Every structure is written in C-alpha cells, then in structure tokens.
C-alpha positions as a Markdown table, in Angstrom:
| # | Residue | x | y | z |
|---|---|---|---|---|
| 1 | Met | -17.0 | -5.1 | -41.5 |
| 2 | Thr | -17.7 | -2.9 | -38.6 |
| 3 | Arg | -15.2 | 0.0 | -38.2 |
| 4 | Thr | -13.4 | 0.5 | -34.9 |
| 5 | Gln | -15.0 | 3.5 | -33.3 |
| 6 | Ile | -12.7 | 6.3 | -32.0 |
| 7 | His | -13.3 | 7.8 | -28.6 |
| 8 | Leu | -12.7 | 11.5 | -28.1 |
| 9 | Ala | -12.8 | 13.8 | -25.1 |
| 10 | Ala | -12.0 | 17.5 | -24.5 |
| 11 | His | -9.7 | 18.6 | -21.7 |
| 12 | Phe | -10.2 | 22.1 | -20.2 |
| 13 | Pro | -6.7 | 23.5 | -20.3 |
| 14 | Gly | -4.9 | 25.5 | -17.6 |
| 15 | Val | -2.1 | 23.5 | -16.0 |
| 16 | Asn | 1.4 | 22.3 | -16.8 |
| 17 | Asp | 2.2 | 25.2 | -19.1 |
| 18 | Thr | 0.0 | 24.1 | -22.0 |
| 19 | Thr | -2.3 | 27.2 | -21.9 |
| 20 | Val | -1.5 | 30.5 | -23.5 |
| 21 | Trp | -3.5 | 32.5 | -21.1 |
| 22 | Ala | -2.0 | 35.8 | -22.3 |
| 23 | Asp | -3.2 | 35.3 | -25.9 |
| 24 | Pro | -5.8 | 37.9 | -26.8 |
| 25 | Arg | -8.1 | 35.1 | -27.9 |
| 26 | Ser | -8.0 | 33.4 | -24.5 |
| 27 | Gly | -10.9 | 33.9 | -22.1 |
| 28 | Ser | -11.3 | 33.5 | -18.4 |
| 29 | Gln | -10.3 | 30.4 | -16.6 |
| 30 | Ile | -12.7 | 31.1 | -13.8 |
| 31 | Asp | -16.0 | 32.4 | -15.4 |
| 32 | Phe | -18.6 | 29.7 | -15.8 |
| 33 | Ala | -19.1 | 30.9 | -19.4 |
| 34 | Ser | -15.7 | 29.5 | -20.3 |
| 35 | Phe | -16.5 | 26.1 | -19.0 |
| 36 | Ala | -19.9 | 26.1 | -20.6 |
| 37 | His | -18.5 | 27.2 | -24.0 |
| 38 | Leu | -15.9 | 24.4 | -24.1 |
| 39 | Ala | -18.4 | 21.8 | -22.9 |
| 40 | Arg | -21.0 | 22.8 | -25.4 |
| 41 | Thr | -18.5 | 22.6 | -28.2 |
| 42 | Ala | -17.5 | 19.1 | -27.1 |
| 43 | Glu | -21.1 | 18.1 | -27.1 |
| 44 | Arg | -21.7 | 19.6 | -30.5 |
| 45 | Gly | -18.9 | 17.4 | -31.7 |
| 46 | Lys | -20.5 | 14.4 | -30.1 |
| 47 | Leu | -17.3 | 13.8 | -27.9 |
| 48 | Asp | -17.5 | 11.3 | -25.1 |
| 49 | Phe | -16.7 | 13.6 | -22.2 |
| 50 | Phe | -15.4 | 16.9 | -20.9 |
| 51 | Phe | -12.3 | 16.5 | -18.7 |
| 52 | Leu | -11.4 | 18.9 | -15.9 |
| 53 | Ala | -8.0 | 18.6 | -14.2 |
| 54 | Glu | -7.3 | 19.9 | -10.8 |
| 55 | Gly | -4.4 | 20.3 | -8.3 |
| 56 | Leu | -4.5 | 20.7 | -4.6 |
| 57 | Arg | -1.6 | 23.2 | -4.2 |
| 58 | Leu | -0.4 | 26.0 | -6.4 |
| 59 | Arg | 3.1 | 25.5 | -7.7 |
| 60 | Glu | 5.7 | 27.9 | -6.4 |
| 61 | Leu | 8.9 | 29.3 | -7.9 |
| 62 | Lys | 11.4 | 30.8 | -5.5 |
| 63 | Gly | 8.7 | 31.2 | -2.9 |
| 64 | Arg | 6.3 | 33.0 | -5.3 |
| 65 | Ile | 3.2 | 31.6 | -7.0 |
| 66 | His | 4.3 | 30.1 | -10.3 |
| 67 | Asp | 1.7 | 32.0 | -12.3 |
| 68 | Leu | 2.9 | 30.7 | -15.6 |
| 69 | Asp | 0.3 | 28.0 | -14.8 |
| 70 | Val | -3.3 | 29.2 | -14.6 |
| 71 | Val | -4.2 | 29.7 | -10.9 |
| 72 | Gly | -7.5 | 30.2 | -9.2 |
| 73 | Arg | -9.4 | 27.3 | -10.9 |
| 74 | Pro | -12.8 | 26.6 | -9.2 |
| 75 | Glu | -13.3 | 23.2 | -7.6 |
| 76 | Ala | -13.9 | 20.5 | -10.3 |
| 77 | Leu | -17.1 | 18.7 | -9.1 |
| 78 | Thr | -18.9 | 22.0 | -8.4 |
| 79 | Val | -18.2 | 23.1 | -12.0 |
| 80 | Leu | -19.2 | 19.8 | -13.4 |
| 81 | Ser | -22.5 | 19.9 | -11.5 |
| 82 | Ala | -23.3 | 23.2 | -13.0 |
| 83 | Leu | -22.4 | 21.9 | -16.5 |
| 84 | Ala | -24.8 | 19.1 | -16.1 |
| 85 | Ala | -27.6 | 21.7 | -16.4 |
| 86 | Val | -26.3 | 23.1 | -19.7 |
| 87 | Thr | -25.4 | 19.9 | -21.5 |
| 88 | Asp | -27.5 | 16.8 | -22.3 |
| 89 | Arg | -25.3 | 13.9 | -23.4 |
| 90 | Leu | -21.7 | 14.9 | -22.8 |
| 91 | Gly | -19.8 | 12.9 | -20.1 |
| 92 | Leu | -18.5 | 15.0 | -17.2 |
| 93 | Ala | -15.1 | 13.9 | -15.8 |
| 94 | Gly | -13.4 | 15.5 | -12.8 |
| 95 | Thr | -10.0 | 14.9 | -11.2 |
| 96 | Val | -10.4 | 14.2 | -7.4 |
| 97 | Asn | -7.5 | 13.2 | -5.2 |
| 98 | Ala | -7.7 | 9.8 | -3.4 |
| 99 | Thr | -5.0 | 10.8 | -0.9 |
| 100 | Phe | -6.6 | 13.9 | 0.7 |
| 101 | Asn | -10.3 | 12.9 | 0.6 |
| 102 | Glu | -12.5 | 10.4 | 2.4 |
| 103 | Pro | -14.5 | 7.7 | 0.6 |
| 104 | Tyr | -17.9 | 8.3 | 2.2 |
| 105 | Glu | -18.0 | 12.0 | 1.4 |
| 106 | Leu | -16.5 | 11.7 | -2.1 |
| 107 | Ala | -18.7 | 8.8 | -3.0 |
| 108 | Arg | -21.7 | 11.0 | -2.2 |
| 109 | Arg | -20.5 | 13.9 | -4.3 |
| 110 | Leu | -19.7 | 11.6 | -7.3 |
| 111 | Ser | -23.1 | 9.8 | -7.0 |
| 112 | Thr | -24.8 | 13.2 | -6.8 |
| 113 | Leu | -23.1 | 14.3 | -10.0 |
| 114 | Asp | -24.2 | 11.1 | -11.7 |
| 115 | His | -27.8 | 11.8 | -10.6 |
| 116 | Leu | -27.8 | 15.4 | -11.7 |
| 117 | Ser | -26.3 | 14.5 | -15.1 |
| 118 | Glu | -28.5 | 11.4 | -15.5 |
| 119 | Gly | -25.6 | 9.1 | -15.8 |
| 120 | Arg | -22.7 | 11.1 | -17.2 |
| 121 | Ala | -20.2 | 11.3 | -14.3 |
| 122 | Ala | -16.6 | 10.2 | -14.3 |
| 123 | Trp | -13.9 | 10.3 | -11.6 |
| 124 | Asn | -10.2 | 10.7 | -12.6 |
| 125 | Val | -8.5 | 9.1 | -9.6 |
| 126 | Val | -5.2 | 10.7 | -8.7 |
| 127 | Thr | -2.8 | 10.2 | -5.8 |
| 128 | Thr | -0.2 | 12.4 | -4.0 |
| 129 | Ser | 2.7 | 11.5 | -1.8 |
| 130 | Asp | 4.6 | 14.8 | -1.5 |
| 131 | Ala | 4.7 | 16.7 | 1.7 |
| 132 | Phe | 4.5 | 20.0 | -0.2 |
| 133 | Thr | 0.9 | 19.3 | -1.2 |
| 134 | Gly | 0.2 | 17.6 | 2.2 |
| 135 | Glu | 0.9 | 20.9 | 4.0 |
| 136 | Asn | -2.6 | 22.1 | 3.0 |
| 137 | Phe | -4.1 | 19.2 | 4.9 |
| 138 | Arg | -4.4 | 18.1 | 8.5 |
| 139 | Arg | -2.2 | 15.0 | 8.0 |
| 140 | Gly | 0.5 | 16.8 | 6.1 |
| 141 | Gly | 2.8 | 14.6 | 4.0 |
| 142 | Phe | 1.9 | 11.5 | 6.0 |
| 143 | Leu | 1.6 | 9.1 | 3.1 |
| 144 | Asp | 4.6 | 7.2 | 1.9 |
| 145 | Arg | 4.9 | 7.0 | -1.9 |
| 146 | Ser | 4.8 | 3.2 | -1.7 |
| 147 | Gln | 1.3 | 3.4 | -0.1 |
| 148 | Arg | -0.4 | 5.9 | -2.4 |
| 149 | Tyr | -1.9 | 3.3 | -4.8 |
| 150 | Glu | -2.6 | 0.9 | -1.9 |
| 151 | Arg | -4.8 | 3.7 | -0.3 |
| 152 | Ala | -6.3 | 4.5 | -3.7 |
| 153 | Ala | -7.3 | 0.9 | -4.4 |
| 154 | Glu | -9.0 | 0.6 | -1.0 |
| 155 | Phe | -10.6 | 4.0 | -1.5 |
| 156 | Leu | -12.1 | 2.8 | -4.7 |
| 157 | Arg | -13.2 | -0.6 | -3.4 |
| 158 | Leu | -15.0 | 1.1 | -0.5 |
| 159 | Ser | -16.6 | 3.7 | -2.8 |
| 160 | Arg | -18.0 | 0.8 | -4.8 |
| 161 | Glu | -19.3 | -0.9 | -1.7 |
| 162 | Leu | -21.1 | 2.3 | -0.8 |
| 163 | Trp | -22.6 | 2.8 | -4.3 |
| 164 | Asp | -23.7 | -0.9 | -4.4 |
| 165 | Ser | -25.3 | -0.8 | -0.9 |
| 166 | Trp | -28.5 | 0.6 | -2.5 |
| 167 | Arg | -30.4 | -1.9 | -4.6 |
| 168 | Pro | -31.5 | -0.4 | -8.0 |
| 169 | Asp | -35.2 | -0.9 | -6.9 |
| 170 | Ala | -34.7 | 0.4 | -3.3 |
| 171 | Val | -36.9 | 3.4 | -3.7 |
| 172 | Val | -40.6 | 2.2 | -4.0 |
| 173 | Ala | -42.4 | 5.4 | -2.9 |
| 174 | Asp | -45.6 | 3.5 | -2.4 |
| 175 | Pro | -48.3 | 5.8 | -0.8 |
| 176 | Asp | -50.7 | 2.8 | -0.3 |
| 177 | Thr | -48.3 | 1.0 | 2.0 |
| 178 | Gly | -46.6 | 4.1 | 3.3 |
| 179 | Arg | -43.2 | 2.8 | 2.4 |
| 180 | Phe | -40.6 | 5.0 | 0.6 |
| 181 | Val | -37.8 | 2.4 | 0.7 |
| 182 | Gly | -38.4 | -1.3 | 0.1 |
| 183 | Glu | -37.6 | -4.0 | 2.6 |
| 184 | Gly | -33.8 | -4.6 | 2.5 |
| 185 | Gly | -33.4 | -1.9 | -0.2 |
| 186 | Ile | -30.5 | -0.2 | 1.7 |
| 187 | Gly | -27.7 | -2.4 | 3.0 |
| 188 | Thr | -25.2 | -1.7 | 5.8 |
| 189 | Val | -21.6 | -1.2 | 4.8 |
| 190 | Glu | -19.1 | -2.7 | 7.1 |
| 191 | His | -15.6 | -2.1 | 5.9 |
| 192 | Ser | -12.3 | -2.4 | 7.9 |
| 193 | Gly | -9.1 | -2.1 | 6.1 |
| 194 | Ala | -5.6 | -0.7 | 6.3 |
| 195 | His | -6.6 | 2.9 | 5.5 |
| 196 | Phe | -10.4 | 3.1 | 6.2 |
| 197 | Ser | -12.9 | 1.8 | 8.7 |
| 198 | Val | -16.5 | 2.5 | 7.9 |
| 199 | Glu | -19.8 | 1.1 | 9.3 |
| 200 | Gly | -23.1 | 2.6 | 8.4 |
| 201 | Arg | -25.6 | 3.2 | 5.6 |
| 202 | Phe | -25.0 | 5.2 | 2.5 |
| 203 | Thr | -27.3 | 8.2 | 2.1 |
| 204 | Thr | -27.5 | 8.4 | -1.7 |
| 205 | Pro | -29.6 | 6.1 | -3.9 |
| 206 | Arg | -28.0 | 4.1 | -6.7 |
| 207 | Ser | -27.2 | 6.5 | -9.5 |
| 208 | Pro | -28.1 | 6.0 | -13.2 |
| 209 | Gln | -24.7 | 4.4 | -14.1 |
| 210 | Gly | -24.5 | 2.4 | -10.9 |
| 211 | His | -20.8 | 3.5 | -10.6 |
| 212 | Pro | -19.4 | 6.6 | -12.2 |
| 213 | Val | -16.8 | 5.9 | -14.9 |
| 214 | Val | -13.3 | 5.6 | -13.4 |
| 215 | Ile | -10.3 | 7.2 | -15.1 |
| 216 | Gln | -6.7 | 6.8 | -14.0 |
| 217 | Ala | -3.7 | 8.9 | -15.1 |
| 218 | Gly | -0.6 | 7.2 | -13.6 |
| 219 | Asp | 2.1 | 6.0 | -15.9 |
| 220 | Ser | 4.4 | 4.1 | -13.4 |
| 221 | Asp | 4.2 | 0.3 | -13.3 |
| 222 | Glu | 2.0 | 0.7 | -10.2 |
| 223 | Gly | -0.2 | 3.1 | -12.0 |
| 224 | Arg | -0.6 | 0.8 | -15.0 |
| 225 | Glu | -1.4 | -2.1 | -12.7 |
| 226 | Phe | -4.0 | 0.0 | -10.8 |
| 227 | Ala | -5.6 | 0.9 | -14.2 |
| 228 | Ala | -5.7 | -2.7 | -15.3 |
| 229 | Ala | -7.4 | -3.7 | -12.0 |
| 230 | His | -9.8 | -0.9 | -11.5 |
| 231 | Ala | -10.1 | 1.8 | -14.2 |
| 232 | Asp | -12.5 | 2.2 | -17.2 |
| 233 | Val | -10.2 | 4.7 | -19.0 |
| 234 | Ile | -6.5 | 5.4 | -18.7 |
| 235 | Phe | -5.3 | 8.9 | -19.5 |
| 236 | Thr | -1.7 | 8.6 | -20.8 |
| 237 | Pro | 1.0 | 10.8 | -22.3 |
| 238 | His | 1.9 | 8.1 | -24.9 |
| 239 | Gly | 0.4 | 9.8 | -27.9 |
| 240 | Gly | 3.1 | 8.8 | -30.5 |
| 241 | Leu | 2.4 | 5.8 | -32.8 |
| 242 | Glu | 5.2 | 3.4 | -31.8 |
| 243 | Asp | 5.3 | 4.6 | -28.1 |
| 244 | Gly | 1.5 | 4.3 | -28.0 |
| 245 | Lys | 1.5 | 0.8 | -29.4 |
| 246 | Arg | 4.0 | -0.4 | -26.7 |
| 247 | Phe | 1.9 | 1.2 | -24.0 |
| 248 | Tyr | -1.3 | -0.1 | -25.4 |
| 249 | Ala | 0.0 | -3.7 | -25.6 |
| 250 | Asp | 1.5 | -3.5 | -22.1 |
| 251 | Val | -1.6 | -2.3 | -20.3 |
| 252 | Lys | -4.1 | -4.4 | -22.3 |
| 253 | Arg | -2.2 | -7.6 | -21.5 |
| 254 | Arg | -2.4 | -6.9 | -17.8 |
| 255 | Leu | -6.3 | -7.1 | -17.9 |
| 256 | Ala | -6.5 | -10.8 | -18.1 |
| 257 | Arg | -5.1 | -11.4 | -14.6 |
| 258 | Tyr | -8.1 | -9.4 | -13.2 |
| 259 | Gly | -10.6 | -11.3 | -15.3 |
| 260 | Arg | -11.2 | -8.4 | -17.6 |
| 261 | Ala | -11.5 | -8.2 | -21.4 |
| 262 | Pro | -9.5 | -5.7 | -23.5 |
| 263 | His | -12.6 | -3.6 | -24.4 |
| 264 | Gln | -13.2 | -2.9 | -20.7 |
| 265 | Leu | -10.4 | -0.4 | -20.4 |
| 266 | Lys | -10.1 | 2.4 | -22.9 |
| 267 | Ile | -6.7 | 3.9 | -23.5 |
| 268 | Met | -6.9 | 7.6 | -24.3 |
| 269 | Pro | -3.6 | 9.6 | -24.6 |
| 270 | Gly | -3.7 | 13.3 | -24.0 |
| 271 | Val | -2.8 | 15.0 | -27.3 |
| 272 | Thr | -2.4 | 18.5 | -28.8 |
| 273 | Phe | -3.1 | 19.6 | -32.3 |
| 274 | Ala | -2.3 | 22.4 | -34.7 |
| 275 | Leu | -4.2 | 22.8 | -38.0 |
| 276 | Gly | -3.6 | 24.6 | -41.2 |
| 277 | Asp | -4.8 | 24.7 | -44.8 |
| 278 | Thr | -1.5 | 23.3 | -45.8 |
| 279 | Gly | 1.1 | 21.2 | -44.0 |
| 280 | Ala | 3.5 | 24.2 | -43.9 |
| 281 | Glu | 0.9 | 26.5 | -42.4 |
| 282 | Ala | 0.1 | 23.9 | -39.7 |
| 283 | Ala | 3.8 | 23.6 | -38.9 |
| 284 | Gly | 4.1 | 27.3 | -38.6 |
| 285 | Asn | 1.1 | 27.5 | -36.4 |
| 286 | Ala | 2.5 | 24.7 | -34.2 |
| 287 | Ala | 5.9 | 26.6 | -33.9 |
| 288 | Ala | 4.1 | 29.8 | -33.0 |
| 289 | Ile | 2.1 | 28.1 | -30.3 |
| 290 | Arg | 5.2 | 26.6 | -28.7 |
| 291 | Arg | 6.9 | 30.0 | -28.6 |
| 292 | Gln | 3.8 | 31.4 | -27.0 |
| 293 | Gln | 3.7 | 28.6 | -24.4 |
| 294 | Val | 7.5 | 28.9 | -23.7 |
| 295 | Gly | 8.1 | 32.6 | -23.3 |
| 296 | Pro | 11.3 | 33.9 | -21.7 |
| 297 | Gln | 9.9 | 33.7 | -18.2 |
| 298 | Thr | 8.7 | 30.1 | -18.7 |
| 299 | Ala | 12.1 | 29.1 | -20.2 |
| 300 | Thr | 13.9 | 30.5 | -17.1 |
| 301 | Ala | 11.5 | 28.7 | -14.8 |
| 302 | Phe | 12.1 | 25.3 | -16.4 |
| 303 | Leu | 15.8 | 25.8 | -16.3 |
| 304 | Glu | 15.6 | 26.6 | -12.6 |
| 305 | Gln | 13.6 | 23.5 | -11.8 |
| 306 | Val | 16.5 | 21.4 | -13.2 |
| 307 | Trp | 19.5 | 23.5 | -12.1 |
| 308 | Gly | 18.1 | 24.2 | -8.6 |
| 309 | Arg | 19.5 | 27.7 | -8.8 |
| 310 | Asp | 18.3 | 31.3 | -9.5 |
| 311 | Met | 18.9 | 31.6 | -13.2 |
| 312 | Ser | 17.3 | 35.0 | -13.7 |
| 313 | Ala | 20.7 | 36.6 | -14.6 |
| 314 | Tyr | 21.0 | 34.5 | -17.7 |
| 315 | Asp | 19.5 | 35.6 | -21.0 |
| 316 | Pro | 16.8 | 33.0 | -22.1 |
| 317 | Glu | 17.7 | 33.8 | -25.7 |
| 318 | Gly | 21.4 | 33.0 | -25.0 |
| 319 | Pro | 23.3 | 29.7 | -24.4 |
| 320 | Leu | 23.1 | 27.4 | -21.4 |
| 321 | Pro | 25.3 | 28.6 | -18.5 |
| 322 | Asp | 28.5 | 26.7 | -17.8 |
| 323 | Ile | 27.5 | 25.7 | -14.3 |
| 324 | Glu | 26.3 | 22.5 | -12.7 |
| 325 | Pro | 23.0 | 22.0 | -10.9 |
| 326 | Asp | 22.8 | 22.7 | -7.2 |
| 327 | Leu | 21.7 | 19.5 | -5.5 |
| 328 | Ser | 21.4 | 21.0 | -2.0 |
| 329 | Glu | 17.9 | 22.4 | -2.4 |
| 330 | Gly | 15.5 | 23.4 | -5.1 |
| 331 | Val | 14.2 | 26.9 | -5.8 |
| 332 | Ser | 10.9 | 25.5 | -7.0 |
| 333 | Gln | 8.4 | 22.9 | -5.9 |
| 334 | Gly | 8.6 | 21.3 | -9.3 |
| 335 | Arg | 8.8 | 18.2 | -11.3 |
| 336 | Val | 12.4 | 17.0 | -11.4 |
| 337 | Pro | 13.5 | 14.9 | -8.4 |
| 338 | Leu | 16.9 | 15.9 | -6.8 |
| 339 | Lys | 18.5 | 12.6 | -7.8 |
| 340 | Asp | 17.7 | 13.2 | -11.5 |
| 341 | Arg | 19.0 | 16.7 | -11.9 |
| 342 | Leu | 22.5 | 15.9 | -13.0 |
| 343 | Ala | 21.3 | 13.4 | -15.6 |
| 344 | Val | 18.7 | 15.7 | -17.0 |
| 345 | Ala | 21.1 | 18.7 | -17.1 |
| 346 | Ala | 23.7 | 16.6 | -18.9 |
| 347 | Lys | 21.1 | 15.4 | -21.5 |
| 348 | Trp | 19.9 | 19.0 | -22.0 |
| 349 | Arg | 23.5 | 20.3 | -22.4 |
| 350 | Ala | 24.3 | 17.7 | -25.0 |
| 351 | Leu | 21.2 | 18.5 | -27.0 |
| 352 | Ala | 21.8 | 22.2 | -26.9 |
| 353 | Glu | 25.4 | 21.8 | -28.1 |
| 354 | Glu | 24.4 | 19.4 | -30.9 |
| 355 | Lys | 21.7 | 21.7 | -32.3 |
| 356 | Gly | 23.0 | 25.1 | -31.2 |
| 357 | Leu | 20.0 | 25.9 | -29.1 |
| 358 | Ser | 19.5 | 28.8 | -26.8 |
| 359 | Ile | 17.9 | 28.3 | -23.4 |
| 360 | Arg | 14.4 | 29.1 | -24.7 |
| 361 | Glu | 14.9 | 27.0 | -27.8 |
| 362 | Leu | 16.1 | 24.1 | -25.7 |
| 363 | Val | 13.1 | 24.2 | -23.4 |
| 364 | Ile | 10.8 | 24.3 | -26.4 |
| 365 | Glu | 12.6 | 21.3 | -27.8 |
| 366 | Val | 12.5 | 19.2 | -24.6 |
| 367 | Thr | 9.0 | 20.1 | -23.4 |
| 368 | Gly | 7.2 | 19.9 | -26.8 |
| 369 | Arg | 4.3 | 17.5 | -26.9 |
| 370 | Gln | 2.4 | 18.5 | -30.0 |
| 371 | Thr | 1.0 | 15.4 | -31.4 |
| 372 | Phe | -1.2 | 16.0 | -34.5 |
| 373 | Ile | 0.1 | 18.8 | -36.8 |
| 374 | Gly | -1.3 | 19.2 | -40.3 |
| 375 | Thr | -4.3 | 19.8 | -42.5 |
| 376 | Pro | -7.7 | 18.6 | -41.1 |
| 377 | Glu | -7.6 | 15.7 | -43.6 |
| 378 | Ser | -4.1 | 14.6 | -42.5 |
| 379 | Val | -4.9 | 14.9 | -38.8 |
| 380 | Ala | -8.2 | 12.9 | -39.2 |
| 381 | Arg | -6.3 | 10.2 | -41.2 |
| 382 | Arg | -3.5 | 9.9 | -38.5 |
| 383 | Ile | -6.0 | 9.7 | -35.6 |
| 384 | Asp | -7.8 | 6.9 | -37.4 |
| 385 | Glu | -4.5 | 5.2 | -38.2 |
| 386 | His | -3.4 | 5.4 | -34.5 |
| 387 | Val | -6.6 | 3.7 | -33.3 |
| 388 | Arg | -6.6 | 1.1 | -36.1 |
| 389 | Ala | -3.0 | 0.2 | -35.3 |
| 390 | Lys | -3.9 | -0.3 | -31.6 |
| 391 | Ala | -1.8 | 2.7 | -30.3 |
| 392 | Ala | -4.9 | 4.0 | -28.6 |
| 393 | Asp | -8.7 | 3.6 | -28.3 |
| 394 | Gly | -9.1 | 7.4 | -28.7 |
| 395 | Phe | -7.7 | 10.7 | -27.5 |
| 396 | Ile | -8.2 | 13.4 | -25.0 |
| 397 | Leu | -7.7 | 16.7 | -26.8 |
| 398 | Val | -5.6 | 19.3 | -24.8 |
| 399 | Pro | -6.1 | 22.7 | -26.5 |
| 400 | His | -3.8 | 25.7 | -25.9 |
| 401 | Leu | -6.6 | 28.3 | -25.7 |
| 402 | Thr | -9.6 | 28.7 | -23.4 |
| 403 | Pro | -12.4 | 28.3 | -24.1 |
| 404 | Gly | -12.3 | 28.2 | -27.9 |
| 405 | Gly | -9.4 | 25.9 | -28.4 |
| 406 | Pro | -11.4 | 22.8 | -29.5 |
| 407 | Asp | -13.7 | 24.8 | -31.8 |
| 408 | Glu | -11.6 | 24.3 | -35.0 |
| 409 | Phe | -11.1 | 20.6 | -34.3 |
| 410 | Val | -14.8 | 20.0 | -33.8 |
| 411 | Asp | -15.7 | 22.1 | -37.0 |
| 412 | Arg | -12.9 | 20.7 | -39.3 |
| 413 | Val | -11.7 | 17.3 | -38.1 |
| 414 | Val | -14.7 | 15.7 | -36.5 |
| 415 | Pro | -16.8 | 15.8 | -39.7 |
| 416 | Leu | -13.9 | 14.0 | -41.6 |
| 417 | Leu | -13.7 | 11.3 | -39.0 |
| 418 | Gln | -17.5 | 10.9 | -39.3 |
| 419 | Glu | -17.2 | 10.6 | -43.1 |
| 420 | Arg | -14.6 | 7.8 | -42.5 |
| 421 | Gly | -17.2 | 6.0 | -40.4 |
| 422 | Ala | -14.7 | 6.1 | -37.5 |
| 423 | Phe | -16.6 | 8.4 | -35.2 |
| 424 | Arg | -20.3 | 8.6 | -34.3 |
| 425 | Ala | -22.6 | 10.9 | -36.2 |
| 426 | Asp | -24.7 | 11.3 | -33.1 |
| 427 | Tyr | -25.0 | 9.9 | -29.6 |
| 428 | Thr | -26.7 | 6.6 | -29.5 |
| 429 | Gly | -26.9 | 6.3 | -25.7 |
| 430 | Ala | -27.6 | 8.5 | -22.7 |
| 431 | Thr | -24.9 | 7.6 | -20.3 |
| 432 | Leu | -21.1 | 8.0 | -20.4 |
| 433 | Arg | -20.7 | 4.2 | -20.1 |
| 434 | Glu | -22.8 | 3.8 | -23.2 |
| 435 | His | -20.7 | 6.4 | -25.1 |
| 436 | Leu | -17.5 | 4.4 | -24.1 |
| 437 | Gly | -19.0 | 1.0 | -24.9 |
| 438 | Leu | -18.7 | -0.1 | -21.3 |
| 439 | Val | -22.2 | -1.5 | -20.9 |
C-alpha cells in the first residue's frame, strides 16, 4: 500500500512576534546570506518550498514603530529571484498583495521568477482592506472589506488569462524563416471587469509551470471559499489535530462545487516546533522560547492592543489592572477590532484569575501556538499521524530563529519521516507543481 506523502515547507520568520531577533544565535533579517542559509537548509531536507511573508506597512505602537516585529525586510520577489540562483529544486513562494498591485505588472514579475527558477515559483495571494495600510498607496483605504476577495478573484483570473495568452510553442526562433514567434503564438488579452480593464499582449513567454503555484492564507468563510475555487495550497493556523480535521473536512468538501478533486488543494498549517532528547527537555525548551518571544515589552504591547490604553505604568510581571478597555481609540494599529475588545478583555481576565497569571504569563498563555513539542521521534510520529488522520496534507514550519531555526528539524526529524516512508528521500521532479503532486 502506498503511503500518504507529507508535504513540508519552511517559513522565513520575522513577523507576528514569532522571531526572537535578540537571541545571540539569531542572524540578520536583511542580509542575503540569511535567506540563502535557510533556503539551502530547506533544500537539503528535500522540503517542497521556502515561504517568505511580507507586509505593506510597519505596525505602530503609540505612534512609534512596533519593533518587536522585525522591520526592514527586503521585497519578497526580489529576494526569491536571487535565491533561484543558489538553489536547484526548492520551490520559492512569496506573499504579494492583490489589493495594492496591478495584474499585468505582477503577472510579469511572477512569470519571470518562474522562468529564472525553471518552474519553482509560487504566489501567496493576500488582501488588505484597512485604511492604515492603504495610506501608503495612491488610492488609500479605498477598498471595502466586502470587496477584497472579489478583487482578488478577478486579479487572479486576469493573471491566468495573461499567462495563458502565450502558447507553449509560441517561440520558434527559426533563422531559416526569420520568425522568432510562430503565427498566432501570442494572443490578445481583452478583459473588462468590475476592478480591471486590460487590452493588449502580454510580454512574457509561458513559464515552465504555465501558472505559478497559488497559495492562499485567509481563514474567513470568504477566504476558504476563495481557496477552494482558486488556490493550490492553503496556509492555515489550524495545526491542532481535532481543529485541523474540522478545517480539512470543511475546505475539501467545498472543492466539488468548483469541479475540483481533493488532491488539487493542499492544506498546510503553519506550525512551530521545539525538540529535546527527552519530552521534559523539549517542554523546557518550548517554555524558554515563549518567554523569549513574549518579553516584558511584548507583553505590555499585547495588553495595549486589547485595552486601547497606555499600559506602560503597569508591571508586566504583576496582575492585570482593574480597569476596562478604552473603546474610543486605539494606541496601536493592531489586530483586535474595537468591537471585540470588551469580550477579549473579559476572557483574558477570567483566565488570569483562574490560573493566577501575571500579565506576561497571560500573554504567553493566550498567544502560544507551539504545535509540535517533543523528541524527534515523537514529533515525526505526530506529524505522520496528523496527515494520516486528514488533519493536514503537510505543514509549513515557522521557526523562532533566523536563519538556523530549521536546521535541527531537517537534521533530526526529516530522516525519521523518510524512514517511515512518509516523506521523500529525494526530489523526483523539477518543478514545485511536481513536488506538490499537482501535475
């Protein structure tokens, strides 16, 4: 009986407070050497792809740059194009926003990356509706939240029209006839829709994969439906076994209405890991990582996002203050909508009282998303069990250190997955679509 093959990818960390950039073992988030190290490690482990996230505005806290995140990250597709020259088989996935880009230009950039990498490009399609991010762009926060997936779907359809406008055999380069492009090799794109109107010819020949692999990361009902209709991979936070099984079943059942089979969409949660020679050592390592990730300054920042107040006068190692959130305005451009602050604060207060948690301990408790903690053997077994139980098709590893975070996983866990017959011993194809079983 053929074993179900696990798909694995490596995320370059640096956003959403997962990275411990102050750790002495952490390297630069900007130097190309860091990107190259992590990508080469992923390729050494025969992982499917390297995943680079990106944001279009720096988060702010009380009007100051929220430098608990890593800031100053170079532009994703430029980095991936450079990585194409120092890797051979590893897929190269970049986050690019469908709200603040134009289809013609982005389709050219993605097709170029697919050419440079010989068929290893992927696009993580994200959307933005908030005016805060929009202030960096000419249109500002023009796009209503209800329209963001509508625009993204049209953006993607138009991109595919552009990619398909060149026939695979369009370039003949025949010196005898003097023709470089065959008759009818390049079609004219005529698109008129709610968000885009384009008429012309695409400048880039059909790339090795035809279309770059499409990744989608939204978790709302709209996001799940978008993934079922359009995506090849969905990047999800549902890394737990039971939660993952529910998400997996929900998204896979949606595929049929778009004439798609279950294997045509890979579900890959983002997960963290902490290893040790014993279970106790791994648990200690996991706890130490969380305390590094949620230092006093970070704990205060999270509290301020929910309470909407300056909380710097309160000791992060002390109890929650006996005050209610301020709903008039936020001190940060953050993650908790105004309407949810009272409910979130009440939930946090009840948890802190129940467990006797300080502010910092509470934030560690409510923001923890460590998924696989244990010996290499137990982590390999649990990853295999998750995939066999249809809780995921694989995982995107989110390490806490740059660039060496995935090294231990590749050296200690991947060989055990290979011994189980659950993960490839070597690449069998050249393109990312082949790695993912999408051809």
